[in-house]
C-alpha positions as CSV (number, residue, x, y, z in Angstrom):
1,M,-6.1,14.2,-13.9
2,S,-9.8,13.7,-12.7
3,F,-11.4,11.0,-12.2
4,V,-15.5,10.4,-12.0
5,R,-16.8,9.4,-8.9
6,S,-18.3,6.4,-7.6
7,S,-22.4,5.9,-7.7
8,H,-23.6,5.0,-4.9
9,T,-26.3,1.6,-4.3
10,K,-28.4,1.1,-1.8
11,Q,-27.5,-1.5,0.8
12,G,-31.0,-2.6,1.5
13,S,-32.0,-2.9,4.6
14,S,-28.4,-3.7,6.6
15,T,-27.9,-0.8,8.7
16,V,-25.5,1.7,7.2
17,C,-23.0,3.0,9.7
18,Q,-22.4,6.3,10.9
19,H,-19.2,6.6,12.6
20,S,-20.6,8.9,15.0
21,E,-17.8,8.6,17.3
22,L,-13.9,8.4,16.4
23,L,-11.0,7.1,18.3
24,H,-8.0,8.0,19.0
25,T,-6.6,5.5,20.6
26,S,-5.6,1.9,19.9
27,S,-8.2,-1.0,20.4
28,P,-9.3,-2.5,23.3
29,L,-7.2,-5.6,21.9
30,A,-3.7,-3.5,22.2
31,A,-3.9,-3.9,25.8
32,E,-4.9,-7.5,26.1
33,I,-1.9,-8.7,23.6
34,G,0.8,-6.5,25.7
35,F,0.9,-3.4,23.0
36,K,2.5,-0.4,24.9
37,R,2.5,2.9,22.5
38,R,5.6,5.0,22.3
39,T,5.5,8.1,22.9
40,H,6.9,10.3,20.1
41,R,7.8,13.4,22.5
42,D,11.5,11.8,22.8
43,A,11.4,10.5,19.4
44,V,11.6,13.5,17.2
45,T,14.3,15.9,17.7
46,R,13.5,19.9,17.9
47,P,15.3,23.3,18.0
48,K,17.6,23.7,21.7
49,K,15.5,27.0,21.9
50,R,11.7,25.5,22.2
51,K,11.0,22.5,24.4
52,R,8.5,20.5,23.6
53,S,4.9,21.0,25.4
54,R,2.0,19.0,26.7
55,D,-0.1,20.7,24.2
56,D,1.8,19.7,21.4
57,D,1.5,16.3,22.4
58,A,-2.4,17.1,22.7
59,V,-2.2,18.0,18.9
60,A,-0.3,15.6,18.0
61,S,-3.2,12.6,19.5
62,T,-5.9,14.2,17.9
63,S,-4.6,14.8,14.5
64,F,-2.5,11.1,14.4
65,P,-4.0,9.0,16.1
66,A,-2.4,5.8,17.4
67,P,-1.9,2.4,15.6
68,L,-5.5,0.5,15.5
69,V,-4.2,-2.8,16.1
70,L,-6.9,-5.0,15.4
71,P,-7.1,-8.8,15.4
72,D,-4.7,-10.0,13.2
73,D,-2.9,-6.8,12.2
74,D,0.8,-6.4,11.8
75,L,1.0,-5.1,15.5
76,A,-1.1,-7.8,16.8
77,L,1.2,-10.5,15.7
78,D,4.1,-8.3,16.9
79,P,3.2,-5.7,19.9
80,Q,6.7,-6.1,21.1
81,Y,8.2,-4.2,17.4
82,P,10.9,-2.1,18.5
83,P,10.4,1.7,17.7
84,Q,12.8,3.6,15.6
85,S,13.4,6.8,17.3
86,V,14.1,9.7,14.6
87,R,18.2,9.9,16.3
88,S,18.2,6.0,15.7
89,W,17.7,6.5,12.0
90,Q,20.1,9.5,12.1
91,R,23.0,7.4,13.7
92,D,22.1,4.5,11.4
93,R,25.5,3.7,9.2
94,D,23.9,1.8,6.8
95,R,21.4,4.7,6.3
96,N,22.0,6.1,2.2
97,V,22.1,10.0,2.1
98,V,20.4,12.1,-0.5
99,T,23.9,13.6,-2.6
100,A,24.2,16.3,-5.5
101,E,25.2,13.1,-7.4
102,R,22.4,11.1,-6.3
103,K,19.1,12.4,-5.6
104,V,16.5,11.1,-8.7
105,I,14.2,8.3,-7.6
106,Y,13.3,6.8,-10.7
107,V,10.7,4.9,-11.1
108,A,10.4,2.1,-13.7
109,A,6.9,1.3,-15.2
110,T,5.3,-1.9,-15.7
111,P,7.1,-4.2,-18.2
112,S,6.0,-4.6,-21.9
113,T,5.8,-8.0,-23.3
114,D,7.5,-9.0,-26.5
115,P,5.7,-11.1,-29.6
116,G,5.4,-15.1,-29.0
117,V,4.7,-14.9,-25.2
118,E,1.7,-12.6,-25.1
119,F,0.4,-14.9,-23.2
120,V,2.1,-13.4,-20.0
121,D,-0.2,-10.5,-20.1
122,S,-3.2,-12.7,-19.5
123,W,-1.9,-13.9,-16.4
124,T,-2.2,-9.9,-15.2
125,H,-5.8,-10.5,-15.4
126,P,-7.7,-11.4,-12.4
127,Q,-10.6,-14.0,-12.8
128,V,-13.0,-13.5,-10.1
129,P,-15.7,-16.1,-8.9
130,Q,-19.4,-14.5,-8.5
131,R,-20.2,-14.9,-5.0
132,Q,-23.7,-15.7,-3.9
133,G,-25.0,-12.5,-2.5
134,H,-22.6,-9.8,-4.1
135,T,-23.3,-8.1,-7.1
136,L,-20.8,-5.7,-9.1
137,H,-22.3,-2.3,-9.4
138,G,-21.4,-0.8,-12.9
139,N,-18.5,-0.7,-15.3
140,D,-16.7,0.9,-13.6
141,E,-15.9,-1.3,-10.5
142,V,-15.6,-4.4,-13.5
143,N,-13.2,-2.0,-16.0
144,A,-10.9,-0.3,-13.5
145,R,-8.1,0.4,-15.6
146,S,-4.3,-0.4,-14.4
147,P,-2.5,2.8,-12.6
148,D,-0.8,5.5,-15.1
149,V,2.4,5.5,-14.3
150,K,2.6,9.2,-14.7
151,D,-0.2,9.9,-12.1
152,I,2.2,7.2,-9.8
153,I,5.6,10.0,-10.6
154,D,2.8,13.3,-9.6
155,Y,2.2,11.6,-5.9
156,L,5.7,10.4,-5.5
157,S,7.2,13.9,-7.1
158,A,4.9,15.9,-4.4
159,F,5.5,13.2,-1.2
160,Y,9.8,13.7,-1.7
161,H,9.5,16.6,-2.8
162,P,12.0,18.7,-3.4
163,L,13.9,15.7,-4.8
164,P,13.3,15.0,-8.6
165,I,11.3,12.0,-9.8
166,K,12.0,10.6,-13.4
167,L,10.1,8.0,-15.5
168,L,13.3,5.2,-16.3
169,Q,14.3,5.4,-20.0
170,S,15.7,1.9,-20.4
171,P,13.2,-0.2,-22.2
172,L,12.0,-2.7,-19.9
173,A,9.8,-6.4,-21.6
174,F,9.2,-9.9,-20.7
175,T,10.7,-12.5,-23.2
176,A,10.9,-16.3,-23.6
177,W,13.9,-17.5,-21.3
178,D,16.2,-20.0,-23.4
179,S,14.1,-23.1,-25.1
180,T,17.0,-25.2,-23.8
181,S,16.8,-25.1,-20.4
182,P,15.6,-27.8,-18.9
183,A,12.9,-26.4,-16.7
184,L,11.3,-25.6,-19.8
185,K,11.4,-29.3,-21.7
186,P,8.2,-30.8,-21.5
187,S,8.1,-34.2,-20.0
188,S,6.2,-35.6,-22.4
189,T,6.2,-34.7,-26.5
190,S,2.3,-34.8,-27.0
191,R,0.7,-32.2,-28.0
192,L,-1.2,-31.1,-25.3
193,S,2.1,-31.1,-22.7
194,K,3.7,-29.0,-25.8
195,R,1.0,-26.6,-25.1
196,K,1.1,-26.7,-21.6
197,A,4.7,-25.4,-21.3
198,E,3.8,-22.6,-23.4
199,R,1.8,-21.5,-21.3
200,Q,2.9,-22.4,-18.0
201,P,6.8,-21.8,-18.4
202,S,8.9,-22.4,-15.3
203,S,10.7,-19.1,-16.0
204,I,10.2,-16.2,-18.4
205,A,13.1,-13.5,-18.9
206,L,13.4,-10.0,-18.5
207,R,15.2,-8.1,-21.0
208,T,16.5,-4.7,-20.3
209,S,19.0,-2.7,-22.6
210,T,22.0,-5.1,-21.4
211,E,20.8,-8.6,-20.4
212,L,18.1,-11.0,-20.1
213,I,17.2,-12.3,-16.1
214,R,15.7,-15.1,-15.8
215,I,12.2,-15.1,-13.8
216,R,11.1,-17.9,-11.9
217,T,7.3,-18.4,-12.3
218,R,4.5,-20.5,-10.5
219,S,0.8,-21.6,-10.5
220,L,-0.9,-21.8,-7.1
221,P,-4.6,-23.2,-6.9
222,G,-7.2,-21.3,-6.0
223,S,-5.1,-18.1,-6.8
224,P,-7.2,-14.9,-8.9
225,F,-4.4,-14.8,-10.9
226,S,-3.0,-17.7,-13.6
227,S,0.8,-18.0,-12.7
228,Q,2.6,-15.6,-10.3
229,L,6.6,-14.0,-10.7
230,N,9.1,-14.4,-8.3
231,L,9.9,-11.2,-6.3
232,D,13.7,-11.9,-5.5
233,D,14.3,-12.2,-9.5
234,L,12.8,-9.4,-9.8
235,L,14.9,-7.3,-7.3
236,D,17.9,-8.5,-9.5
237,V,16.6,-7.0,-12.3
238,A,16.1,-3.6,-10.4
239,I,19.6,-3.6,-8.8
240,G,20.9,-4.0,-12.3
241,I,18.3,-1.4,-13.9
242,L,19.5,1.4,-11.4
243,P,21.4,4.5,-12.5
244,S,23.9,6.0,-11.5
245,D,22.7,9.2,-10.5
246,A,19.8,7.0,-8.7
247,Y,19.1,8.2,-5.0
248,A,16.5,5.1,-5.5
249,L,14.7,3.1,-7.9
250,V,11.1,1.4,-7.8
251,L,9.9,-0.7,-10.4
252,L,6.3,-1.1,-10.9
253,V,4.9,-4.7,-12.1
254,A,1.3,-6.0,-13.3
255,H,1.6,-9.3,-12.3
256,D,0.9,-11.2,-9.0
257,L,4.3,-11.7,-6.9
258,Y,5.5,-14.7,-4.1
259,E,8.9,-14.5,-2.1
260,S,9.0,-18.0,-1.0
261,E,6.9,-20.7,-1.6
262,D,5.2,-21.1,1.5
263,D,3.6,-17.2,0.4
264,L,-0.1,-16.6,-0.6
265,F,1.5,-13.3,-2.3
266,V,3.4,-10.6,-1.9
267,C,2.7,-6.7,-2.7
268,G,5.8,-5.6,-2.5
269,R,9.5,-5.7,-0.9
270,A,12.4,-3.0,-0.5
271,Y,16.1,-3.6,-0.5
272,G,17.0,-0.3,1.2
273,G,19.8,-0.5,1.8
274,S,20.3,-1.4,-2.1
275,R,17.8,1.7,-2.6
276,I,15.6,-0.8,-4.9
277,A,12.1,-1.7,-4.6
278,V,9.2,-3.6,-6.6
279,V,5.7,-3.4,-6.0
280,S,3.1,-5.2,-8.0
281,S,-0.9,-3.4,-8.6
282,A,-2.5,-7.5,-9.1
283,R,-3.7,-7.6,-5.4
284,Y,-4.8,-3.4,-5.2
285,N,-7.5,-4.2,-8.4
286,P,-10.9,-3.2,-6.2
287,I,-12.5,-6.2,-8.0
288,L,-10.7,-8.4,-5.8
289,D,-11.8,-6.6,-2.1
290,P,-14.5,-9.1,-1.8
291,S,-12.2,-11.8,-1.7
292,H,-9.7,-9.7,0.2
293,Q,-12.4,-8.9,2.7
294,V,-11.5,-5.5,2.3
295,D,-14.2,-2.9,4.2
296,R,-14.2,0.4,2.0
297,T,-17.3,1.7,4.4
298,H,-14.6,1.6,6.8
299,A,-11.5,2.4,5.2
300,W,-9.1,5.1,6.6
301,P,-10.6,7.4,7.7
302,A,-13.4,5.7,8.6
303,S,-11.3,3.1,10.4
304,H,-11.0,4.8,13.2
305,C,-15.2,4.4,14.0
306,K,-15.1,3.6,17.6
307,E,-18.4,1.3,17.0
308,F,-16.2,-0.6,14.2
309,V,-12.8,-0.9,16.3
310,E,-14.8,-2.0,19.3
311,A,-17.0,-4.9,17.2
312,S,-14.1,-5.7,15.3
313,C,-12.2,-7.0,18.9
314,S,-15.3,-8.3,20.0
315,A,-15.8,-10.8,16.9
316,A,-12.7,-11.8,17.3
317,A,-12.8,-12.5,21.0
318,L,-15.6,-14.9,19.7
319,S,-13.5,-16.7,16.8
320,T,-10.6,-18.6,16.2
321,P,-8.2,-16.4,14.1
322,E,-6.7,-18.6,11.0
323,S,-3.3,-18.9,11.4
324,I,-1.3,-17.7,7.8
325,R,2.5,-17.0,7.4
326,S,3.0,-13.3,7.6
327,D,6.3,-11.2,7.3
328,N,6.0,-8.3,9.3
329,K,8.8,-6.5,7.3
330,T,7.0,-6.2,4.1
331,R,3.4,-4.6,3.0
332,S,1.8,-8.2,2.3
333,P,-1.0,-10.5,3.0
334,G,-0.6,-12.2,6.2
335,A,-3.6,-13.3,8.6
336,R,-7.3,-12.4,7.4
337,P,-8.9,-10.4,9.4
338,S,-11.6,-11.6,11.9
339,S,-13.6,-8.3,11.8
340,P,-17.0,-8.0,10.8
341,I,-16.8,-7.4,6.7
342,L,-19.0,-5.0,4.5
343,L,-19.0,-6.8,1.2
344,S,-20.6,-3.8,-0.7
345,S,-18.4,-2.6,-4.0
346,S,-18.9,0.6,-2.9
347,P,-19.1,2.0,0.4
348,A,-22.9,3.2,0.5
349,P,-23.1,7.0,1.9
350,A,-23.4,7.5,5.7
351,P,-26.8,9.8,6.4
352,A,-25.8,13.5,6.0
353,P,-24.7,15.2,9.6
354,T,-27.4,17.0,11.0
355,H,-24.1,19.5,12.7
356,R,-21.5,20.6,11.2
357,P,-18.6,18.4,11.4
358,P,-15.5,19.4,13.7
359,S,-12.6,20.9,11.9
360,T,-10.1,18.3,13.6
361,P,-8.4,17.2,10.4
362,L,-9.3,13.4,10.9
363,H,-13.3,14.3,11.0
364,L,-12.9,17.1,7.9
365,A,-10.8,13.5,6.4
366,L,-14.2,11.5,7.5
367,H,-16.7,14.2,6.3
368,H,-15.2,13.8,2.7
369,H,-15.0,10.0,2.8
370,T,-18.7,9.6,3.5
371,A,-19.4,12.1,1.1
372,N,-17.4,11.4,-2.1
373,P,-15.6,8.0,-1.6
374,P,-13.1,7.4,-4.6
375,S,-14.5,5.4,-7.5
376,P,-12.2,2.2,-8.3
377,P,-10.1,4.3,-10.7
378,L,-8.8,6.3,-8.1
379,L,-9.2,4.0,-6.1
380,Y,-6.8,1.5,-7.7
381,L,-4.6,5.0,-8.0
382,I,-4.2,5.7,-4.4
383,R,-3.3,2.1,-3.4
384,L,-0.1,1.8,-5.8
385,C,0.6,5.1,-5.0
386,L,0.9,4.2,-1.2
387,T,2.3,1.4,-1.5
388,S,5.4,2.7,-3.8
389,A,6.0,5.5,-1.4
390,H,6.5,3.1,1.7
391,E,8.3,1.1,0.0
392,L,10.5,4.1,-0.9
393,G,10.7,5.0,2.6
394,H,12.6,1.9,3.4
395,C,15.2,3.0,1.2
396,F,15.3,6.5,2.9
397,G,15.9,4.6,5.9
398,L,12.6,4.4,7.6
399,D,11.5,1.5,9.7
400,H,7.7,0.5,10.0
401,C,6.6,2.5,12.1
402,V,4.7,1.9,15.9
403,Y,4.2,5.5,17.2
404,H,1.2,6.8,15.4
405,A,-1.1,5.3,12.8
406,C,0.9,6.1,9.7
407,C,1.5,5.4,6.4
408,M,5.0,3.7,7.7
409,Q,3.3,1.0,9.3
410,G,3.7,-2.7,8.4
411,S,0.3,-4.1,6.9
412,A,-0.6,-8.4,7.7
413,S,-3.2,-8.1,5.4
414,L,-5.1,-6.1,2.6
415,A,-7.9,-5.2,4.7
416,E,-5.6,-3.7,7.2
417,D,-3.4,-1.7,4.2
418,A,-6.8,-0.5,3.3
419,R,-7.4,1.1,7.0
420,Q,-4.1,3.0,7.3
421,P,-3.8,5.8,6.4
422,P,-1.9,7.7,4.1
423,Y,-0.2,10.2,5.8
424,L,3.7,10.3,7.7
425,C,3.6,10.4,11.2
426,P,5.2,13.3,12.8
427,V,8.3,10.9,13.4
428,C,8.7,9.5,10.0
429,E,7.7,13.0,8.5
430,E,10.5,14.5,10.6
431,K,12.8,11.4,8.8
432,V,11.6,12.3,5.6
433,L,11.9,16.3,5.8
434,L,15.3,15.9,7.1
435,A,16.3,13.3,4.3
436,T,15.0,15.6,1.7
437,G,15.5,19.0,3.0
438,A,11.7,19.5,2.1
439,E,10.1,22.3,4.2
440,R,6.6,20.6,5.7
441,K,3.8,23.1,5.3
442,E,4.8,23.6,1.3
443,R,5.1,19.5,0.8
444,M,1.5,19.6,2.8
445,R,0.3,22.1,-0.2
446,K,1.9,20.4,-2.2
447,L,-0.1,16.3,-2.0
448,R,-3.2,18.9,-1.1
449,N,-3.2,20.3,-4.7
450,L,-3.0,17.2,-6.3
451,C,-5.6,15.6,-4.0
452,S,-8.1,18.2,-5.3
453,E,-6.9,17.9,-8.7
454,W,-7.6,13.7,-8.6
455,G,-10.7,14.9,-6.4
456,W,-9.0,12.4,-3.6
457,G,-11.0,13.9,-0.7
458,S,-10.1,12.6,2.1
459,L,-6.9,13.6,2.4
460,E,-7.8,17.1,0.6
461,G,-9.4,17.4,3.7
462,W,-7.0,15.9,6.1
463,L,-4.3,18.1,4.8
464,E,-6.8,21.6,5.1
465,G,-6.9,20.6,8.4
466,M,-3.7,20.2,9.2
467,L,-2.4,23.3,7.0
468,A,-5.2,25.8,8.5
């Protein structure tokens, strides 16, 4: 599938960051809060006849930078989060093993909607107020379409190569919950109350091939979505539709989610032991980036820009961080980032370099990022692919990564999500290779070819550097 490139707009008199120097270590804040980077020298297995050398670590440090640990990032909120080495992963008795009888990864597409409850579809449309000083540029931004499940399957097929990734054929549809349920009865017999109950029921149902499952809903004041669905109820659905030959299943939904009453929203969750995950695409819509203070100019790989990292830490030192609940076991939003944010809808192109860019994977990725940033539709797809791969990683027994910047890191906000890389670090990669039986370079070539087809230049450049 191909995507149209994003058109650039001039950012007035603001200075465009040139990302002149990249940082491979954690931010200055990391040491202040007690985060100590774990070396991966003893975290990965290695052939008995070959010992890991210091040169191996030097290559790893330039190709796989340390976690950024910016203010209000997941590791800044929990700097002592324990590491999971390959050996501890292998010894985990609760880890599910891929077998010949149970090796398929299923993707359940976004449920359809039955007649009579069409209002449920309106809950997936964000209401974005016009912000002073911020203008949406181009129809591609406003009309960024929801990602196609076939593209997500293609990505997961490369990411978890060579395991088969299949679309779940069992139909799913939202429908009305039992109208006799007390929760659905309006408190008044007035027409207005009845209409409100129909448009905002406390529960709806998700129909599978065998049963109706109640899905609780709620309305959150100030949210861009008129209603949210309960994540725990959707996880119950995923457990009920898990095929017998499935290694794991990820259920995709277009609605905004909540897990507990004090959550603002949740983007995804996996029950690794049960081999199921649920991922919402709602908050990944690029039109919501300004609301979540997502800085596309300093999204990965430009998130390792030294000037940006230092400015983020300096800004945080001058402000009091806002305290919002964060769950460090989920890629869900938490604390508001304190770093300076550029609220442009598309990153402005950096000035053309006067010299040939260095050939390290990170520099190659940055070169493509600044020259050809992804269009909003591609950006939307990438975000959903990364979170789906992350949550399925938990089904493989992978914990959140603390060794390197890695797509298996925990995330405390959507702004942090955008700063994290799409690749697996050497520690997490080895776990996946051992679990799937994949060959490292063949897996990378699969991903590179897909990136080339989509026009995802930053990851394609990084993979080219790794395969060179």
